[in-house]
All heavy atoms as TSV, in Angstrom:
chain	resi	resn	atom	element	x	y	z
A	1	MET	N	N	13.471	39.062	-28.063
A	1	MET	CA	C	13.416	40.476	-28.345
A	1	MET	C	C	12.104	41.082	-27.850
A	1	MET	O	O	12.061	42.228	-27.497
A	1	MET	CB	C	13.581	40.694	-29.838
A	1	MET	CG	C	13.680	42.136	-30.207
A	1	MET	SD	S	14.344	42.275	-31.857
A	1	MET	CE	C	13.657	43.817	-32.306
A	2	ASP	N	N	11.057	40.286	-27.805
A	2	ASP	CA	C	9.771	40.817	-27.342
A	2	ASP	C	C	9.844	41.289	-25.900
A	2	ASP	O	O	9.212	42.279	-25.539
A	2	ASP	CB	C	8.677	39.764	-27.487
A	2	ASP	CG	C	8.283	39.557	-28.936
A	2	ASP	OD1	O	8.459	40.499	-29.734
A	2	ASP	OD2	O	7.813	38.461	-29.266
A	3	ARG	N	N	10.611	40.598	-25.077
A	3	ARG	CA	C	10.716	40.993	-23.671
A	3	ARG	C	C	11.395	42.345	-23.539
A	3	ARG	O	O	11.037	43.154	-22.693
A	3	ARG	CB	C	11.457	39.928	-22.882
A	3	ARG	CG	C	10.660	38.630	-22.794
A	3	ARG	CD	C	11.420	37.555	-22.101
A	3	ARG	NE	N	11.576	37.909	-20.703
A	3	ARG	CZ	C	12.431	37.336	-19.896
A	3	ARG	NH1	N	13.200	36.371	-20.341
A	3	ARG	NH2	N	12.520	37.702	-18.650
A	4	VAL	N	N	12.383	42.619	-24.392
A	4	VAL	CA	C	13.069	43.912	-24.355
A	4	VAL	C	C	12.127	45.008	-24.845
A	4	VAL	O	O	12.073	46.095	-24.279
A	4	VAL	CB	C	14.351	43.861	-25.206
A	4	VAL	CG1	C	14.990	45.232	-25.300
A	4	VAL	CG2	C	15.335	42.868	-24.620
A	5	LEU	N	N	11.377	44.737	-25.904
A	5	LEU	CA	C	10.450	45.737	-26.429
A	5	LEU	C	C	9.359	46.074	-25.427
A	5	LEU	O	O	8.867	47.198	-25.406
A	5	LEU	CB	C	9.830	45.250	-27.732
A	5	LEU	CG	C	10.756	45.263	-28.936
A	5	LEU	CD1	C	10.050	44.670	-30.139
A	5	LEU	CD2	C	11.261	46.639	-29.237
A	6	ASP	N	N	8.974	45.120	-24.594
A	6	ASP	CA	C	7.973	45.413	-23.582
A	6	ASP	C	C	8.477	46.476	-22.618
A	6	ASP	O	O	7.696	47.285	-22.128
A	6	ASP	CB	C	7.592	44.149	-22.821
A	6	ASP	CG	C	6.737	43.213	-23.649
A	6	ASP	OD1	O	6.145	43.683	-24.646
A	6	ASP	OD2	O	6.677	42.018	-23.314
A	7	LEU	N	N	9.767	46.496	-22.344
A	7	LEU	CA	C	10.323	47.520	-21.460
A	7	LEU	C	C	10.253	48.897	-22.112
A	7	LEU	O	O	10.017	49.893	-21.446
A	7	LEU	CB	C	11.783	47.191	-21.123
A	7	LEU	CG	C	12.017	45.955	-20.280
A	7	LEU	CD1	C	13.508	45.697	-20.140
A	7	LEU	CD2	C	11.381	46.108	-18.912
A	8	VAL	N	N	10.444	48.964	-23.413
A	8	VAL	CA	C	10.455	50.239	-24.114
A	8	VAL	C	C	9.045	50.771	-24.336
A	8	VAL	O	O	8.765	51.942	-24.093
A	8	VAL	CB	C	11.189	50.095	-25.468
A	8	VAL	CG1	C	11.095	51.364	-26.275
A	8	VAL	CG2	C	12.639	49.704	-25.236
A	9	PHE	N	N	8.147	49.910	-24.814
A	9	PHE	CA	C	6.809	50.352	-25.190
A	9	PHE	C	C	5.772	50.169	-24.097
A	9	PHE	O	O	4.625	50.560	-24.258
A	9	PHE	CB	C	6.339	49.586	-26.439
A	9	PHE	CG	C	7.075	49.981	-27.673
A	9	PHE	CD1	C	8.017	49.137	-28.234
A	9	PHE	CD2	C	6.821	51.192	-28.288
A	9	PHE	CE1	C	8.686	49.491	-29.379
A	9	PHE	CE2	C	7.489	51.563	-29.433
A	9	PHE	CZ	C	8.422	50.712	-29.982
A	10	GLY	N	N	6.151	49.583	-22.994
A	10	GLY	CA	C	5.186	49.355	-21.938
A	10	GLY	C	C	4.360	48.110	-22.221
A	10	GLY	O	O	4.497	47.455	-23.249
A	11	TYR	N	N	3.465	47.794	-21.303
A	11	TYR	CA	C	2.700	46.565	-21.440
A	11	TYR	C	C	1.319	46.767	-20.832
A	11	TYR	O	O	1.140	47.522	-19.878
A	11	TYR	CB	C	3.432	45.416	-20.729
A	11	TYR	CG	C	2.818	44.075	-20.952
A	11	TYR	CD1	C	2.926	43.440	-22.173
A	11	TYR	CD2	C	2.103	43.455	-19.950
A	11	TYR	CE1	C	2.344	42.203	-22.394
A	11	TYR	CE2	C	1.526	42.219	-20.149
A	11	TYR	CZ	C	1.646	41.604	-21.378
A	11	TYR	OH	O	1.073	40.385	-21.599
A	12	GLY	N	N	0.361	46.071	-21.392
A	12	GLY	CA	C	-0.986	46.089	-20.819
A	12	GLY	C	C	-1.698	47.410	-21.030
A	12	GLY	O	O	-1.625	48.023	-22.089
A	13	ARG	N	N	-2.346	47.849	-20.007
A	13	ARG	CA	C	-3.167	49.052	-20.056
A	13	ARG	C	C	-2.361	50.303	-20.407
A	13	ARG	O	O	-2.875	51.222	-21.034
A	13	ARG	CB	C	-3.813	49.207	-18.695
A	13	ARG	CG	C	-4.659	50.383	-18.524
A	13	ARG	CD	C	-5.010	50.462	-17.062
A	13	ARG	NE	N	-6.402	50.791	-16.881
A	13	ARG	CZ	C	-6.931	51.039	-15.719
A	13	ARG	NH1	N	-6.216	50.936	-14.626
A	13	ARG	NH2	N	-8.183	51.355	-15.628
A	14	TRP	N	N	-1.105	50.365	-20.014
A	14	TRP	CA	C	-0.278	51.543	-20.226
A	14	TRP	C	C	0.658	51.391	-21.428
A	14	TRP	O	O	1.597	52.134	-21.587
A	14	TRP	CB	C	0.544	51.836	-18.973
A	14	TRP	CG	C	-0.330	52.167	-17.819
A	14	TRP	CD1	C	-0.863	53.379	-17.520
A	14	TRP	CD2	C	-0.801	51.273	-16.823
A	14	TRP	NE1	N	-1.642	53.305	-16.401
A	14	TRP	CE2	C	-1.616	52.007	-15.948
A	14	TRP	CE3	C	-0.631	49.921	-16.578
A	14	TRP	CZ2	C	-2.253	51.441	-14.855
A	14	TRP	CZ3	C	-1.265	49.362	-15.493
A	14	TRP	CH2	C	-2.066	50.120	-14.639
A	15	GLY	N	N	0.394	50.423	-22.259
A	15	GLY	CA	C	1.233	50.189	-23.431
A	15	GLY	C	C	1.078	51.285	-24.476
A	15	GLY	O	O	0.065	51.969	-24.563
A	16	CYS	N	N	2.094	51.439	-25.258
A	16	CYS	CA	C	2.112	52.444	-26.320
A	16	CYS	C	C	1.146	52.046	-27.437
A	16	CYS	O	O	1.195	50.924	-27.948
A	16	CYS	CB	C	3.529	52.571	-26.868
A	16	CYS	SG	S	3.672	53.712	-28.230
A	17	LEU	N	N	0.302	52.969	-27.847
A	17	LEU	CA	C	-0.661	52.686	-28.907
A	17	LEU	C	C	0.011	52.569	-30.271
A	17	LEU	O	O	-0.499	51.921	-31.171
A	17	LEU	CB	C	-1.726	53.779	-28.952
A	17	LEU	CG	C	-2.641	53.864	-27.740
A	17	LEU	CD1	C	-3.584	55.044	-27.876
A	17	LEU	CD2	C	-3.411	52.579	-27.557
A	18	GLY	N	N	1.160	53.202	-30.437
A	18	GLY	CA	C	1.849	53.198	-31.728
A	18	GLY	C	C	2.894	52.113	-31.874
A	18	GLY	O	O	3.709	52.162	-32.797
A	19	ARG	N	N	2.888	51.128	-31.001
A	19	ARG	CA	C	3.927	50.097	-31.035
A	19	ARG	C	C	3.943	49.337	-32.363
A	19	ARG	O	O	5.002	49.108	-32.931
A	19	ARG	CB	C	3.724	49.117	-29.888
A	19	ARG	CG	C	4.703	47.981	-29.931
A	19	ARG	CD	C	4.472	46.985	-28.851
A	19	ARG	NE	N	5.438	45.908	-28.987
A	19	ARG	CZ	C	5.601	44.969	-28.118
A	19	ARG	NH1	N	4.885	44.943	-27.034
A	19	ARG	NH2	N	6.494	44.031	-28.320
A	20	ASN	N	N	2.800	48.934	-32.860
A	20	ASN	CA	C	2.756	48.164	-34.107
A	20	ASN	C	C	3.273	48.979	-35.276
A	20	ASN	O	O	3.999	48.467	-36.140
A	20	ASN	CB	C	1.336	47.670	-34.385
A	20	ASN	CG	C	0.886	46.642	-33.365
A	20	ASN	OD1	O	1.702	45.932	-32.799
A	20	ASN	ND2	N	-0.405	46.590	-33.132
A	21	ILE	N	N	2.930	50.257	-35.324
A	21	ILE	CA	C	3.428	51.115	-36.401
A	21	ILE	C	C	4.936	51.304	-36.272
A	21	ILE	O	O	5.659	51.256	-37.273
A	21	ILE	CB	C	2.686	52.465	-36.380
A	21	ILE	CG1	C	1.226	52.244	-36.716
A	21	ILE	CG2	C	3.320	53.454	-37.353
A	21	ILE	CD1	C	0.344	53.437	-36.536
A	22	ALA	N	N	5.430	51.505	-35.068
A	22	ALA	CA	C	6.871	51.662	-34.859
A	22	ALA	C	C	7.617	50.391	-35.260
A	22	ALA	O	O	8.680	50.467	-35.881
A	22	ALA	CB	C	7.156	52.008	-33.399
A	23	ASP	N	N	7.073	49.229	-34.941
A	23	ASP	CA	C	7.697	47.961	-35.342
A	23	ASP	C	C	7.774	47.839	-36.856
A	23	ASP	O	O	8.798	47.442	-37.413
A	23	ASP	CB	C	6.925	46.768	-34.778
A	23	ASP	CG	C	7.144	46.567	-33.289
A	23	ASP	OD1	O	8.148	47.090	-32.764
A	23	ASP	OD2	O	6.322	45.881	-32.671
A	24	MET	N	N	6.694	48.198	-37.550
A	24	MET	CA	C	6.689	48.131	-39.015
A	24	MET	C	C	7.715	49.088	-39.617
A	24	MET	O	O	8.436	48.736	-40.549
A	24	MET	CB	C	5.302	48.471	-39.570
A	24	MET	CG	C	4.309	47.359	-39.465
A	24	MET	SD	S	2.784	47.646	-40.379
A	24	MET	CE	C	2.261	49.232	-39.799
A	25	GLU	N	N	7.798	50.302	-39.075
A	25	GLU	CA	C	8.746	51.280	-39.605
A	25	GLU	C	C	10.187	50.834	-39.378
A	25	GLU	O	O	11.033	50.987	-40.264
A	25	GLU	CB	C	8.507	52.642	-38.967
A	25	GLU	CG	C	7.252	53.311	-39.462
A	25	GLU	CD	C	7.012	54.664	-38.829
A	25	GLU	OE1	O	7.788	55.061	-37.938
A	25	GLU	OE2	O	6.043	55.326	-39.218
A	26	LEU	N	N	10.480	50.290	-38.209
A	26	LEU	CA	C	11.840	49.810	-37.941
A	26	LEU	C	C	12.209	48.666	-38.879
A	26	LEU	O	O	13.320	48.627	-39.421
A	26	LEU	CB	C	11.978	49.370	-36.483
A	26	LEU	CG	C	12.067	50.484	-35.469
A	26	LEU	CD1	C	11.991	49.929	-34.059
A	26	LEU	CD2	C	13.349	51.279	-35.653
A	27	ASN	N	N	11.301	47.736	-39.089
A	27	ASN	CA	C	11.578	46.627	-40.009
A	27	ASN	C	C	11.801	47.143	-41.428
A	27	ASN	O	O	12.694	46.679	-42.130
A	27	ASN	CB	C	10.434	45.615	-39.986
A	27	ASN	CG	C	10.452	44.787	-38.733
A	27	ASN	OD1	O	11.500	44.560	-38.139
A	27	ASN	ND2	N	9.288	44.345	-38.306
A	28	LYS	N	N	11.020	48.111	-41.855
A	28	LYS	CA	C	11.171	48.665	-43.196
A	28	LYS	C	C	12.518	49.371	-43.354
A	28	LYS	O	O	13.172	49.238	-44.390
A	28	LYS	CB	C	10.036	49.629	-43.507
A	28	LYS	CG	C	10.109	50.190	-44.905
A	28	LYS	CD	C	8.864	50.916	-45.271
A	28	LYS	CE	C	8.937	51.602	-46.605
A	28	LYS	NZ	N	9.345	50.824	-47.718
A	29	VAL	N	N	12.947	50.120	-42.339
A	29	VAL	CA	C	14.235	50.819	-42.410
A	29	VAL	C	C	15.379	49.823	-42.569
A	29	VAL	O	O	16.251	50.001	-43.425
A	29	VAL	CB	C	14.441	51.701	-41.155
A	29	VAL	CG1	C	15.879	52.145	-41.024
A	29	VAL	CG2	C	13.534	52.911	-41.213
A	30	PHE	N	N	15.379	48.756	-41.785
A	30	PHE	CA	C	16.469	47.787	-41.870
A	30	PHE	C	C	16.495	47.087	-43.221
A	30	PHE	O	O	17.551	46.906	-43.825
A	30	PHE	CB	C	16.374	46.757	-40.735
A	30	PHE	CG	C	16.617	47.355	-39.378
A	30	PHE	CD1	C	15.758	47.082	-38.333
A	30	PHE	CD2	C	17.688	48.181	-39.143
A	30	PHE	CE1	C	15.964	47.635	-37.088
A	30	PHE	CE2	C	17.916	48.737	-37.898
A	30	PHE	CZ	C	17.049	48.459	-36.871
A	31	VAL	N	N	15.343	46.726	-43.723
A	31	VAL	CA	C	15.270	46.061	-45.023
A	31	VAL	C	C	15.742	46.994	-46.127
A	31	VAL	O	O	16.518	46.600	-47.006
A	31	VAL	CB	C	13.828	45.555	-45.294
A	31	VAL	CG1	C	13.668	45.115	-46.734
A	31	VAL	CG2	C	13.497	44.423	-44.350
A	32	GLU	N	N	15.322	48.249	-46.092
A	32	GLU	CA	C	15.733	49.208	-47.131
A	32	GLU	C	C	17.230	49.487	-47.075
A	32	GLU	O	O	17.875	49.628	-48.114
A	32	GLU	CB	C	14.949	50.512	-47.004
A	32	GLU	CG	C	13.504	50.382	-47.425
A	32	GLU	CD	C	13.350	50.016	-48.893
A	32	GLU	OE1	O	14.064	50.584	-49.736
A	32	GLU	OE2	O	12.503	49.157	-49.186
A	33	LEU	N	N	17.801	49.581	-45.879
A	33	LEU	CA	C	19.254	49.784	-45.767
A	33	LEU	C	C	20.016	48.612	-46.376
A	33	LEU	O	O	20.994	48.810	-47.112
A	33	LEU	CB	C	19.661	49.963	-44.300
A	33	LEU	CG	C	19.392	51.323	-43.690
A	33	LEU	CD1	C	19.699	51.289	-42.195
A	33	LEU	CD2	C	20.191	52.402	-44.369
A	34	LEU	N	N	19.589	47.401	-46.079
A	34	LEU	CA	C	20.263	46.231	-46.625
A	34	LEU	C	C	20.044	46.092	-48.129
A	34	LEU	O	O	20.898	45.582	-48.843
A	34	LEU	CB	C	19.788	44.967	-45.902
A	34	LEU	CG	C	20.186	44.872	-44.436
A	34	LEU	CD1	C	19.525	43.668	-43.790
A	34	LEU	CD2	C	21.690	44.805	-44.287
A	35	ARG	N	N	18.909	46.563	-48.622
A	35	ARG	CA	C	18.605	46.456	-50.047
A	35	ARG	C	C	19.360	47.489	-50.877
A	35	ARG	O	O	19.804	47.213	-51.983
A	35	ARG	CB	C	17.106	46.641	-50.257
A	35	ARG	CG	C	16.623	46.341	-51.649
A	35	ARG	CD	C	15.115	46.387	-51.731
A	35	ARG	NE	N	14.584	47.725	-51.659
A	35	ARG	CZ	C	14.392	48.508	-52.730
A	35	ARG	NH1	N	14.719	48.078	-53.916
A	35	ARG	NH2	N	13.887	49.710	-52.579
A	36	ARG	N	N	19.571	48.682	-50.333
A	36	ARG	CA	C	20.149	49.780	-51.110
A	36	ARG	C	C	21.647	49.969	-50.928
A	36	ARG	O	O	22.271	50.688	-51.708
A	36	ARG	CB	C	19.450	51.081	-50.762
A	36	ARG	CG	C	18.003	51.085	-51.171
A	36	ARG	CD	C	17.338	52.373	-50.844
A	36	ARG	NE	N	15.913	52.273	-51.141
A	36	ARG	CZ	C	15.173	53.303	-51.462
A	36	ARG	NH1	N	15.689	54.492	-51.531
A	36	ARG	NH2	N	13.894	53.126	-51.714
A	37	PHE	N	N	22.236	49.357	-49.900
A	37	PHE	CA	C	23.652	49.573	-49.615
A	37	PHE	C	C	24.373	48.250	-49.411
A	37	PHE	O	O	23.810	47.300	-48.886
A	37	PHE	CB	C	23.830	50.443	-48.364
A	37	PHE	CG	C	23.277	51.834	-48.513
A	37	PHE	CD1	C	22.010	52.144	-48.052
A	37	PHE	CD2	C	24.018	52.821	-49.124
A	37	PHE	CE1	C	21.495	53.419	-48.191
A	37	PHE	CE2	C	23.524	54.100	-49.262
A	37	PHE	CZ	C	22.253	54.395	-48.796
A	38	ASP	N	N	25.650	48.221	-49.827
A	38	ASP	CA	C	26.542	47.109	-49.515
A	38	ASP	C	C	27.380	47.509	-48.312
A	38	ASP	O	O	27.956	48.604	-48.289
A	38	ASP	CB	C	27.468	46.800	-50.691
A	38	ASP	CG	C	26.751	46.087	-51.807
A	38	ASP	OD1	O	25.846	45.282	-51.510
A	38	ASP	OD2	O	27.099	46.327	-52.971
A	39	MET	N	N	27.463	46.632	-47.330
A	39	MET	CA	C	28.228	46.918	-46.119
A	39	MET	C	C	29.281	45.844	-45.935
A	39	MET	O	O	28.961	44.650	-45.951
A	39	MET	CB	C	27.299	46.966	-44.914
A	39	MET	CG	C	26.268	48.042	-45.018
A	39	MET	SD	S	25.150	48.015	-43.642
A	39	MET	CE	C	23.758	48.851	-44.365
A	40	THR	N	N	30.532	46.278	-45.775
A	40	THR	CA	C	31.627	45.343	-45.552
A	40	THR	C	C	32.478	45.840	-44.388
A	40	THR	O	O	32.659	47.048	-44.209
A	40	THR	CB	C	32.517	45.213	-46.803
A	40	THR	OG1	O	33.004	46.499	-47.156
A	40	THR	CG2	C	31.751	44.612	-47.960
A	41	LEU	N	N	32.973	44.907	-43.607
A	41	LEU	CA	C	33.877	45.262	-42.517
A	41	LEU	C	C	35.229	45.653	-43.095
A	41	LEU	O	O	35.744	45.007	-44.006
A	41	LEU	CB	C	34.051	44.086	-41.565
A	41	LEU	CG	C	32.830	43.709	-40.737
A	41	LEU	CD1	C	33.103	42.430	-39.964
A	41	LEU	CD2	C	32.457	44.826	-39.794
A	42	LEU	N	N	35.820	46.704	-42.544
A	42	LEU	CA	C	37.130	47.120	-43.031
A	42	LEU	C	C	38.216	46.143	-42.608
A	42	LEU	O	O	39.120	45.851	-43.369
A	42	LEU	CB	C	37.461	48.528	-42.537
A	42	LEU	CG	C	36.666	49.648	-43.183
A	42	LEU	CD1	C	37.097	50.989	-42.618
A	42	LEU	CD2	C	36.825	49.632	-44.681
A	43	ASP	N	N	38.133	45.642	-41.391
A	43	ASP	CA	C	39.120	44.673	-40.900
A	43	ASP	C	C	38.368	43.511	-40.240
A	43	ASP	O	O	38.086	43.551	-39.047
A	43	ASP	CB	C	40.070	45.337	-39.915
A	43	ASP	CG	C	41.192	44.422	-39.485
A	43	ASP	OD1	O	41.331	43.317	-40.064
A	43	ASP	OD2	O	41.946	44.807	-38.584
A	44	PRO	N	N	38.039	42.458	-41.005
A	44	PRO	CA	C	37.256	41.356	-40.435
A	44	PRO	C	C	37.985	40.575	-39.344
A	44	PRO	O	O	37.353	39.858	-38.575
A	44	PRO	CB	C	36.979	40.448	-41.622
A	44	PRO	CG	C	37.438	41.160	-42.828
A	44	PRO	CD	C	38.287	42.305	-42.411
A	45	THR	N	N	39.300	40.707	-39.240
A	45	THR	CA	C	40.042	39.965	-38.218
A	45	THR	C	C	39.979	40.641	-36.849
A	45	THR	O	O	40.307	40.028	-35.850
A	45	THR	CB	C	41.522	39.823	-38.624
A	45	THR	OG1	O	42.100	41.124	-38.745
A	45	THR	CG2	C	41.639	39.070	-39.941
A	46	CYS	N	N	39.543	41.894	-36.812
A	46	CYS	CA	C	39.482	42.634	-35.546
A	46	CYS	C	C	38.024	42.772	-35.110
A	46	CYS	O	O	37.277	43.567	-35.682
A	46	CYS	CB	C	40.115	44.016	-35.730
A	46	CYS	SG	S	40.089	45.006	-34.242
A	47	PRO	N	N	37.590	42.014	-34.108
A	47	PRO	CA	C	36.187	42.098	-33.687
A	47	PRO	C	C	35.893	43.401	-32.943
A	47	PRO	O	O	36.802	44.037	-32.407
A	47	PRO	CB	C	36.027	40.901	-32.759
A	47	PRO	CG	C	37.384	40.651	-32.233
A	47	PRO	CD	C	38.341	41.061	-33.321
A	48	TRP	N	N	34.623	43.787	-32.919
A	48	TRP	CA	C	34.254	44.989	-32.190
A	48	TRP	C	C	34.279	44.724	-30.700
A	48	TRP	O	O	34.266	43.596	-30.242
A	48	TRP	CB	C	32.922	45.517	-32.656
A	48	TRP	CG	C	31.706	44.717	-32.248
A	48	TRP	CD1	C	31.401	44.244	-31.005
A	48	TRP	CD2	C	30.645	44.294	-33.087
A	48	TRP	NE1	N	30.225	43.572	-31.023
A	48	TRP	CE2	C	29.720	43.590	-32.276
A	48	TRP	CE3	C	30.363	44.461	-34.421
A	48	TRP	CZ2	C	28.563	43.056	-32.786
A	48	TRP	CZ3	C	29.197	43.925	-34.904
A	48	TRP	CH2	C	28.320	43.238	-34.099
A	49	LYS	N	N	34.268	45.788	-29.928
A	49	LYS	CA	C	34.194	45.695	-28.475
A	49	LYS	C	C	32.762	46.056	-28.078
A	49	LYS	O	O	32.224	47.059	-28.503
A	49	LYS	CB	C	35.190	46.656	-27.837
A	49	LYS	CG	C	36.622	46.291	-28.148
A	49	LYS	CD	C	37.572	47.366	-27.663
A	49	LYS	CE	C	38.988	47.046	-28.004
A	49	LYS	NZ	N	39.286	47.063	-29.417
A	50	SER	N	N	32.162	45.206	-27.263
A	50	SER	CA	C	30.763	45.395	-26.900
A	50	SER	C	C	30.619	45.415	-25.384
A	50	SER	O	O	31.235	44.617	-24.681
A	50	SER	CB	C	29.934	44.259	-27.498
A	50	SER	OG	O	28.596	44.420	-27.152
A	51	LYS	N	N	29.805	46.348	-24.887
A	51	LYS	CA	C	29.492	46.427	-23.460
A	51	LYS	C	C	27.985	46.555	-23.316
A	51	LYS	O	O	27.305	47.072	-24.197
A	51	LYS	CB	C	30.180	47.628	-22.818
A	51	LYS	CG	C	31.676	47.480	-22.775
A	51	LYS	CD	C	32.312	48.590	-21.997
A	51	LYS	CE	C	33.817	48.361	-22.009
A	51	LYS	NZ	N	34.517	49.323	-21.222
A	52	ASN	N	N	27.466	46.091	-22.192
A	52	ASN	CA	C	26.041	46.135	-21.954
A	52	ASN	C	C	25.758	46.940	-20.695
A	52	ASN	O	O	26.155	46.578	-19.598
A	52	ASN	CB	C	25.498	44.721	-21.807
A	52	ASN	CG	C	23.998	44.708	-21.601
A	52	ASN	OD1	O	23.353	45.733	-21.662
A	52	ASN	ND2	N	23.457	43.537	-21.363
A	53	TYR	N	N	25.063	48.065	-20.875
A	53	TYR	CA	C	24.576	48.885	-19.766
A	53	TYR	C	C	23.066	49.042	-19.927
A	53	TYR	O	O	22.572	50.142	-20.105
A	53	TYR	CB	C	25.238	50.259	-19.775
A	53	TYR	CG	C	26.733	50.229	-19.656
A	53	TYR	CD1	C	27.536	50.465	-20.758
A	53	TYR	CD2	C	27.340	49.957	-18.443
A	53	TYR	CE1	C	28.909	50.449	-20.662
A	53	TYR	CE2	C	28.709	49.920	-18.332
A	53	TYR	CZ	C	29.492	50.173	-19.442
A	53	TYR	OH	O	30.853	50.151	-19.334
A	54	SER	N	N	22.339	47.946	-19.947
A	54	SER	CA	C	20.911	47.895	-20.272
A	54	SER	C	C	20.679	48.178	-21.748
A	54	SER	O	O	19.618	47.933	-22.266
A	54	SER	CB	C	20.094	48.877	-19.437
A	54	SER	OG	O	20.187	48.524	-18.083
A	55	THR	N	N	21.637	48.741	-22.415
A	55	THR	CA	C	21.647	48.936	-23.864
A	55	THR	C	C	23.025	48.508	-24.338
A	55	THR	O	O	24.023	48.814	-23.707
A	55	THR	CB	C	21.429	50.418	-24.216
A	55	THR	OG1	O	20.195	50.841	-23.673
A	55	THR	CG2	C	21.437	50.632	-25.702
A	56	PHE	N	N	23.078	47.777	-25.438
A	56	PHE	CA	C	24.369	47.336	-25.940
A	56	PHE	C	C	25.081	48.485	-26.632
A	56	PHE	O	O	24.489	49.203	-27.445
A	56	PHE	CB	C	24.210	46.169	-26.922
A	56	PHE	CG	C	23.940	44.871	-26.233
A	56	PHE	CD1	C	22.658	44.382	-26.125
A	56	PHE	CD2	C	24.976	44.154	-25.672
A	56	PHE	CE1	C	22.403	43.197	-25.481
A	56	PHE	CE2	C	24.735	42.962	-25.020
A	56	PHE	CZ	C	23.447	42.483	-24.923
A	57	LEU	N	N	26.348	48.681	-26.300
A	57	LEU	CA	C	27.186	49.693	-26.928
A	57	LEU	C	C	28.346	48.994	-27.627
A	57	LEU	O	O	29.050	48.205	-27.008
A	57	LEU	CB	C	27.726	50.672	-25.884
A	57	LEU	CG	C	26.679	51.421	-25.047
A	57	LEU	CD1	C	27.362	52.210	-23.949
A	57	LEU	CD2	C	25.864	52.331	-25.930
A	58	GLN	N	N	28.513	49.281	-28.906
A	58	GLN	CA	C	29.618	48.703	-29.662
A	58	GLN	C	C	30.625	49.794	-30.001
A	58	GLN	O	O	30.234	50.915	-30.321
A	58	GLN	CB	C	29.136	48.053	-30.973
A	58	GLN	CG	C	28.499	46.720	-30.791
A	58	GLN	CD	C	27.048	46.772	-30.407
A	58	GLN	OE1	O	26.390	47.764	-30.622
A	58	GLN	NE2	N	26.550	45.714	-29.829
A	59	LYS	N	N	31.910	49.421	-29.932
A	59	LYS	CA	C	32.987	50.334	-30.304
A	59	LYS	C	C	33.898	49.633	-31.299
A	59	LYS	O	O	33.963	48.418	-31.351
A	59	LYS	CB	C	33.818	50.715	-29.073
A	59	LYS	CG	C	33.115	51.623	-28.110
A	59	LYS	CD	C	33.906	51.860	-26.850
A	59	LYS	CE	C	35.360	52.131	-27.107
A	59	LYS	NZ	N	36.112	52.502	-25.926
A	60	ASP	N	N	34.622	50.426	-32.052
A	60	ASP	CA	C	35.647	49.928	-32.978
A	60	ASP	C	C	35.087	48.952	-34.013
A	60	ASP	O	O	35.710	47.953	-34.340
A	60	ASP	CB	C	36.798	49.271	-32.210
A	60	ASP	CG	C	37.461	50.243	-31.253
A	60	ASP	OD1	O	37.425	51.456	-31.527
A	60	ASP	OD2	O	38.005	49.805	-30.239
A	61	MET	N	N	33.916	49.260	-34.527
A	61	MET	CA	C	33.350	48.466	-35.615
A	61	MET	C	C	33.314	49.367	-36.841
A	61	MET	O	O	32.425	50.194	-37.004
A	61	MET	CB	C	31.942	47.996	-35.285
A	61	MET	CG	C	31.343	47.154	-36.375
A	61	MET	SD	S	29.691	46.655	-35.942
A	61	MET	CE	C	29.068	46.252	-37.530
A	62	PHE	N	N	34.315	49.230	-37.689
A	62	PHE	CA	C	34.442	50.096	-38.842
A	62	PHE	C	C	33.892	49.383	-40.073
A	62	PHE	O	O	34.306	48.282	-40.402
A	62	PHE	CB	C	35.899	50.496	-39.042
A	62	PHE	CG	C	36.442	51.243	-37.853
A	62	PHE	CD1	C	37.325	50.630	-36.964
A	62	PHE	CD2	C	36.039	52.538	-37.601
A	62	PHE	CE1	C	37.802	51.322	-35.877
A	62	PHE	CE2	C	36.511	53.219	-36.507
A	62	PHE	CZ	C	37.396	52.620	-35.622
A	63	VAL	N	N	32.932	50.038	-40.717
A	63	VAL	CA	C	32.221	49.438	-41.847
A	63	VAL	C	C	32.297	50.384	-43.035
A	63	VAL	O	O	32.159	51.608	-42.877
A	63	VAL	CB	C	30.733	49.200	-41.467
A	63	VAL	CG1	C	29.970	48.635	-42.630
A	63	VAL	CG2	C	30.630	48.295	-40.265
A	64	ARG	N	N	32.535	49.812	-44.200
A	64	ARG	CA	C	32.483	50.604	-45.435
A	64	ARG	C	C	31.098	50.403	-46.037
A	64	ARG	O	O	30.668	49.281	-46.293
A	64	ARG	CB	C	33.554	50.155	-46.420
A	64	ARG	CG	C	33.449	50.887	-47.751
A	64	ARG	CD	C	34.581	50.567	-48.680
A	64	ARG	NE	N	35.779	51.228	-48.169
A	64	ARG	CZ	C	36.938	50.619	-47.972
A	64	ARG	NH1	N	37.085	49.352	-48.261
A	64	ARG	NH2	N	37.959	51.288	-47.517
A	65	VAL	N	N	30.416	51.504	-46.278
A	65	VAL	CA	C	29.077	51.463	-46.839
A	65	VAL	C	C	29.123	52.092	-48.222
A	65	VAL	O	O	29.574	53.219	-48.377
A	65	VAL	CB	C	28.076	52.226	-45.943
A	65	VAL	CG1	C	26.683	52.199	-46.532
A	65	VAL	CG2	C	28.068	51.667	-44.533
A	66	THR	N	N	28.679	51.319	-49.221
A	66	THR	CA	C	28.658	51.833	-50.596
A	66	THR	C	C	27.257	51.627	-51.165
A	66	THR	O	O	26.573	50.657	-50.832
A	66	THR	CB	C	29.674	51.119	-51.484
A	66	THR	OG1	O	29.442	49.715	-51.413
A	66	THR	CG2	C	31.093	51.406	-51.040
A	67	ARG	N	N	26.875	52.563	-52.007
A	67	ARG	CA	C	25.558	52.476	-52.662
A	67	ARG	C	C	25.592	51.402	-53.729
A	67	ARG	O	O	26.571	51.241	-54.431
A	67	ARG	CB	C	25.242	53.821	-53.297
A	67	ARG	CG	C	23.815	53.988	-53.669
A	67	ARG	CD	C	23.592	55.406	-54.168
A	67	ARG	NE	N	22.835	56.226	-53.270
A	67	ARG	CZ	C	21.520	56.169	-53.147
A	67	ARG	NH1	N	20.850	55.297	-53.824
A	67	ARG	NH2	N	20.887	56.952	-52.349
A	68	ARG	N	N	24.534	50.634	-53.842
A	68	ARG	CA	C	24.455	49.571	-54.855
A	68	ARG	C	C	24.159	50.162	-56.213
A	68	ARG	O	O	23.564	51.136	-56.398
A	68	ARG	CB	C	23.370	48.577	-54.518
A	68	ARG	CG	C	23.751	47.705	-53.367
A	68	ARG	CD	C	22.689	46.673	-53.153
A	68	ARG	NE	N	23.128	45.857	-52.034
A	68	ARG	CZ	C	22.812	44.610	-51.858
A	68	ARG	NH1	N	22.039	44.019	-52.709
A	68	ARG	NH2	N	23.240	43.944	-50.821
């Protein structure tokens, strides 16, 4: 994942100064979402469709999200 982040935030002299803060905020968002909500697939037998165009795109992934 570090190699992908280098493309987004740059590297070396031209790297983003806020990269560490952005990494912390992203980690906090994911942890809080998992802590506060229950997520279940509506149809676990039907996998999502995924394509890669330098960014992964998922389709047909239906999830029920309920507050804990």
